PADOKOL-791269 format. One record per residue (C-alpha): residue number from 1; residue in three letters; chain; x negated, y negated, z. Coordinates in steps of 0.2 Angstrom, whole numbers, plus 5000, padded with zeros to 4 digits. Example, Ala and Ser with C-alpha at 12.3 -4.5 7.8 and 13.67 -1.06 7.14 Angstrom:
<numar><vexlum>1</vexlum><loke>ALA</loke><vonu>A</vonu><c1>4938</c1><c2>5022</c2><c3>5039</c3></numar>
<numar><vexlum>2</vexlum><loke>SER</loke><vonu>A</vonu><c1>4932</c1><c2>5005</c2><c3>5036</c3></numar>
***
This chain:
<numar><vexlum>1</vexlum><loke>UNK</loke><vonu>A</vonu><c1>5047</c1><c2>4997</c2><c3>5091</c3></numar>
<numar><vexlum>2</vexlum><loke>UNK</loke><vonu>A</vonu><c1>5058</c1><c2>5005</c2><c3>5078</c3></numar>
<numar><vexlum>3</vexlum><loke>UNK</loke><vonu>A</vonu><c1>5076</c1><c2>5003</c2><c3>5078</c3></numar>
<numar><vexlum>4</vexlum><loke>UNK</loke><vonu>A</vonu><c1>5085</c1><c2>5019</c2><c3>5083</c3></numar>
<numar><vexlum>5</vexlum><loke>UNK</loke><vonu>A</vonu><c1>5071</c1><c2>5026</c2><c3>5094</c3></numar>
<numar><vexlum>6</vexlum><loke>UNK</loke><vonu>A</vonu><c1>5078</c1><c2>5021</c2><c3>5110</c3></numar>
<numar><vexlum>7</vexlum><loke>UNK</loke><vonu>A</vonu><c1>5095</c1><c2>5029</c2><c3>5107</c3></numar>
<numar><vexlum>8</vexlum><loke>UNK</loke><vonu>A</vonu><c1>5087</c1><c2>5045</c2><c3>5101</c3></numar>
<numar><vexlum>9</vexlum><loke>UNK</loke><vonu>A</vonu><c1>5076</c1><c2>5046</c2><c3>5116</c3></numar>
<numar><vexlum>10</vexlum><loke>UNK</loke><vonu>A</vonu><c1>5090</c1><c2>5042</c2><c3>5128</c3></numar>
<numar><vexlum>11</vexlum><loke>UNK</loke><vonu>A</vonu><c1>5100</c1><c2>5055</c2><c3>5119</c3></numar>
<numar><vexlum>12</vexlum><loke>UNK</loke><vonu>A</vonu><c1>5087</c1><c2>5068</c2><c3>5122</c3></numar>
<numar><vexlum>13</vexlum><loke>UNK</loke><vonu>A</vonu><c1>5086</c1><c2>5064</c2><c3>5141</c3></numar>
<numar><vexlum>14</vexlum><loke>UNK</loke><vonu>A</vonu><c1>5105</c1><c2>5065</c2><c3>5143</c3></numar>
<numar><vexlum>15</vexlum><loke>UNK</loke><vonu>A</vonu><c1>5106</c1><c2>5081</c2><c3>5133</c3></numar>
<numar><vexlum>16</vexlum><loke>UNK</loke><vonu>A</vonu><c1>5093</c1><c2>5089</c2><c3>5143</c3></numar>
<numar><vexlum>17</vexlum><loke>UNK</loke><vonu>A</vonu><c1>5102</c1><c2>5084</c2><c3>5159</c3></numar>
<numar><vexlum>18</vexlum><loke>UNK</loke><vonu>A</vonu><c1>5119</c1><c2>5091</c2><c3>5152</c3></numar>
<numar><vexlum>19</vexlum><loke>UNK</loke><vonu>A</vonu><c1>5110</c1><c2>5107</c2><c3>5147</c3></numar>
<numar><vexlum>20</vexlum><loke>UNK</loke><vonu>A</vonu><c1>5103</c1><c2>5109</c2><c3>5165</c3></numar>
<numar><vexlum>21</vexlum><loke>UNK</loke><vonu>A</vonu><c1>5121</c1><c2>5107</c2><c3>5172</c3></numar>
<numar><vexlum>22</vexlum><loke>UNK</loke><vonu>A</vonu><c1>5129</c1><c2>5120</c2><c3>5162</c3></numar>
<numar><vexlum>23</vexlum><loke>UNK</loke><vonu>A</vonu><c1>5125</c1><c2>5133</c2><c3>5175</c3></numar>
<numar><vexlum>24</vexlum><loke>UNK</loke><vonu>A</vonu><c1>5134</c1><c2>5123</c2><c3>5189</c3></numar>
<numar><vexlum>25</vexlum><loke>UNK</loke><vonu>A</vonu><c1>5152</c1><c2>5123</c2><c3>5194</c3></numar>
<numar><vexlum>26</vexlum><loke>UNK</loke><vonu>A</vonu><c1>5154</c1><c2>5107</c2><c3>5183</c3></numar>
<numar><vexlum>27</vexlum><loke>UNK</loke><vonu>A</vonu><c1>5154</c1><c2>5116</c2><c3>5167</c3></numar>
<numar><vexlum>28</vexlum><loke>UNK</loke><vonu>A</vonu><c1>5167</c1><c2>5104</c2><c3>5158</c3></numar>
<numar><vexlum>29</vexlum><loke>UNK</loke><vonu>A</vonu><c1>5158</c1><c2>5089</c2><c3>5164</c3></numar>
<numar><vexlum>30</vexlum><loke>UNK</loke><vonu>A</vonu><c1>5141</c1><c2>5096</c2><c3>5158</c3></numar>
<numar><vexlum>31</vexlum><loke>UNK</loke><vonu>A</vonu><c1>5148</c1><c2>5100</c2><c3>5141</c3></numar>
<numar><vexlum>32</vexlum><loke>UNK</loke><vonu>A</vonu><c1>5154</c1><c2>5082</c2><c3>5139</c3></numar>
<numar><vexlum>33</vexlum><loke>UNK</loke><vonu>A</vonu><c1>5137</c1><c2>5075</c2><c3>5145</c3></numar>
<numar><vexlum>34</vexlum><loke>UNK</loke><vonu>A</vonu><c1>5129</c1><c2>5087</c2><c3>5132</c3></numar>
<numar><vexlum>35</vexlum><loke>UNK</loke><vonu>A</vonu><c1>5140</c1><c2>5081</c2><c3>5118</c3></numar>
<numar><vexlum>36</vexlum><loke>UNK</loke><vonu>A</vonu><c1>5137</c1><c2>5063</c2><c3>5123</c3></numar>
<numar><vexlum>37</vexlum><loke>UNK</loke><vonu>A</vonu><c1>5118</c1><c2>5065</c2><c3>5122</c3></numar>
<numar><vexlum>38</vexlum><loke>UNK</loke><vonu>A</vonu><c1>5119</c1><c2>5075</c2><c3>5106</c3></numar>
<numar><vexlum>39</vexlum><loke>UNK</loke><vonu>A</vonu><c1>5129</c1><c2>5061</c2><c3>5098</c3></numar>
<numar><vexlum>40</vexlum><loke>UNK</loke><vonu>A</vonu><c1>5116</c1><c2>5048</c2><c3>5103</c3></numar>
<numar><vexlum>41</vexlum><loke>UNK</loke><vonu>A</vonu><c1>5102</c1><c2>5059</c2><c3>5095</c3></numar>
<numar><vexlum>42</vexlum><loke>UNK</loke><vonu>A</vonu><c1>5112</c1><c2>5060</c2><c3>5079</c3></numar>
<numar><vexlum>43</vexlum><loke>UNK</loke><vonu>A</vonu><c1>5116</c1><c2>5041</c2><c3>5079</c3></numar>
<numar><vexlum>44</vexlum><loke>UNK</loke><vonu>A</vonu><c1>5098</c1><c2>5036</c2><c3>5083</c3></numar>
<numar><vexlum>45</vexlum><loke>UNK</loke><vonu>A</vonu><c1>5091</c1><c2>5048</c2><c3>5070</c3></numar>
<numar><vexlum>46</vexlum><loke>UNK</loke><vonu>A</vonu><c1>5102</c1><c2>5040</c2><c3>5057</c3></numar>
<numar><vexlum>47</vexlum><loke>UNK</loke><vonu>A</vonu><c1>5096</c1><c2>5023</c2><c3>5062</c3></numar>
<numar><vexlum>48</vexlum><loke>UNK</loke><vonu>A</vonu><c1>5078</c1><c2>5028</c2><c3>5061</c3></numar>
<numar><vexlum>49</vexlum><loke>UNK</loke><vonu>A</vonu><c1>5080</c1><c2>5035</c2><c3>5044</c3></numar>
<numar><vexlum>50</vexlum><loke>UNK</loke><vonu>A</vonu><c1>5091</c1><c2>5021</c2><c3>5038</c3></numar>
<numar><vexlum>51</vexlum><loke>UNK</loke><vonu>A</vonu><c1>5078</c1><c2>5007</c2><c3>5043</c3></numar>
<numar><vexlum>52</vexlum><loke>UNK</loke><vonu>A</vonu><c1>5062</c1><c2>5015</c2><c3>5036</c3></numar>
***
Protein backbone atom coordinates (compact mmCIF):
# COMPACT_ATOMS: atom_id res chain seq x y z
CA UNK A 1 0.00 0.00 0.00
CA UNK A 2 1.35 3.42 -0.91
CA UNK A 3 2.49 5.69 1.86
CA UNK A 4 0.09 8.59 2.37
CA UNK A 5 -2.97 6.81 1.05
CA UNK A 6 -4.44 6.07 4.48
CA UNK A 7 -4.24 9.70 5.73
CA UNK A 8 -5.76 10.95 2.48
CA UNK A 9 -8.68 8.54 2.66
CA UNK A 10 -9.17 9.18 6.38
CA UNK A 11 -9.14 12.92 5.69
CA UNK A 12 -11.81 12.48 3.05
CA UNK A 13 -14.07 10.63 5.48
CA UNK A 14 -13.51 13.18 8.27
CA UNK A 15 -14.07 16.10 5.89
CA UNK A 16 -17.32 14.60 4.67
CA UNK A 17 -18.58 14.14 8.22
CA UNK A 18 -17.57 17.71 9.09
CA UNK A 19 -19.37 19.05 6.02
CA UNK A 20 -22.47 17.07 6.97
CA UNK A 21 -22.46 18.65 10.42
CA UNK A 22 -22.22 22.24 9.13
CA UNK A 23 -26.00 22.57 9.12
CA UNK A 24 -26.35 21.53 12.75
CA UNK A 25 -26.19 23.64 15.88
CA UNK A 26 -22.54 22.57 16.37
CA UNK A 27 -21.21 24.81 13.60
CA UNK A 28 -17.93 25.65 15.34
CA UNK A 29 -17.11 22.00 16.03
CA UNK A 30 -18.08 21.08 12.46
CA UNK A 31 -15.70 23.72 11.11
CA UNK A 32 -12.88 22.31 13.23
CA UNK A 33 -13.61 18.76 12.08
CA UNK A 34 -13.70 19.91 8.46
CA UNK A 35 -10.35 21.69 8.82
CA UNK A 36 -8.80 18.65 10.50
CA UNK A 37 -9.95 16.46 7.61
CA UNK A 38 -8.67 18.88 4.99
CA UNK A 39 -5.27 18.98 6.70
CA UNK A 40 -5.09 15.19 6.52
CA UNK A 41 -5.95 15.26 2.83
CA UNK A 42 -3.19 17.78 2.13
CA UNK A 43 -0.57 15.91 4.17
CA UNK A 44 -1.54 12.54 2.69
CA UNK A 45 -1.34 13.96 -0.82
CA UNK A 46 2.09 15.41 -0.11
CA UNK A 47 3.25 11.96 1.05
CA UNK A 48 1.80 10.35 -2.08
CA UNK A 49 3.58 12.80 -4.36
CA UNK A 50 6.84 12.71 -2.40
CA UNK A 51 7.16 8.90 -2.37
CA UNK A 52 6.44 8.19 -6.03
